[in-house]
N, C-alpha and C positions, 0 to 999 in steps of 0.2 A: 504493498499500499504506500510507504516512504518510497518507493521507485518511483512510484507512479505520479505521485505529487511532483516529485521533482522533475521528471520528465515534461510533465506538463507544465510547471512554470517554465522551464528553458524555454518550451515552444512558445508561450505567449511573450515572452523575453523577445524572441526571435521575431516574431510577427511584429512587435513594436517597435522593434529598434531597426527594422530593415526599411529601405528607401521605398517610397511611393512607386506600387507600380506602374502607375498612370503618371509620373513626370515626364514633361510635354520634352520631345527631342526637340533641339534649335532648327533643326533643318526642317522638321514639320511647317515652320511658319513662312518658309518661303515659296517660289513658284509653286504651282502642282502640275503643270503640264509643260509641254516640249513641244515647240511650233516644227513641224516635219516637214510642211506643207515644199520645201525646197530642198528635202532628202530625196535619194534613192527609193525607187520604188521597193526595193528588199529590205530597206531601214524603214520603210513606213509599215511594212507588215511585221517587223520585228517591234517595232514600238506600239502594236498594236496587241500584240502577247504580252509583252512588258507591261502594258498599263493594265490589261485585264486582272494577271498574275500577281503583281505588284502588289495592286490596291487593294487586293482580298486582304493583305493580314497590316496593312499599314498605310498611312495617307503617300501617295504617288510624291507627293513634294520631300520624301524624306531621303528617295533616291536622285529626284532631280537636284536637288540641293548638296547632295555629297559629289566629293571633288576627290574620287577615287581614279586611280589609273587603270589600265588596263590588267595588271596583277592584282590590286586590290579589288576590283569586282571577282575574279577568276575565284578568289579566297570565298568572298561575301557569296558569290552565287554558289557555291558549294556549301555552302552553310546553310544557305535558306531551302534548297532542296529537301534538305534531310530536316526540316521542321514540321513537325507533324499535322496534318491537314493542309500545308502549303498546296497540294495539289498541282507539283509542277514537275513536269516531265522530263527525261535529260534532253529530248529534242527541244523542248521548250524552253529550258535552260540556255542551251545551247546558243538558240534565237535571241534570248533575251541579254545574255553576255554578248553577243555582236555587236548588238545595239545599242548598250552602255560602254563598250568599247570605240565605238564609232564616235558616240556622243562627247566622249571624253576627249577624242582627237577634235573633236570641232571645238571643244573649250582649249584646246592647247594642252591640254595635259599630258604631260610625256610619261611613261616609264621609268 
């Protein structure tokens, strides 16, 4: 009984000392879309996949405003497809990665 009380107290302490899960990400307050009207057709198609899949779990602004290079995006995409309920196939992840790599290059972000 004493062990259960200690474990319960520890759990309550962890819950109240943790940072709030809904703490806003500063990137979320920036632009939430990309004007792809001047992009090649393949990039426009990849943008559609990116917008549909990435906005499922977080505001699109988060990735639009992230200033990652292609290496960072590759690592990030691997992490995202492993998330429960992400619903991103390997093919879709490759399309999203190709779009984000292209977008980073358009912003002048070097590897």
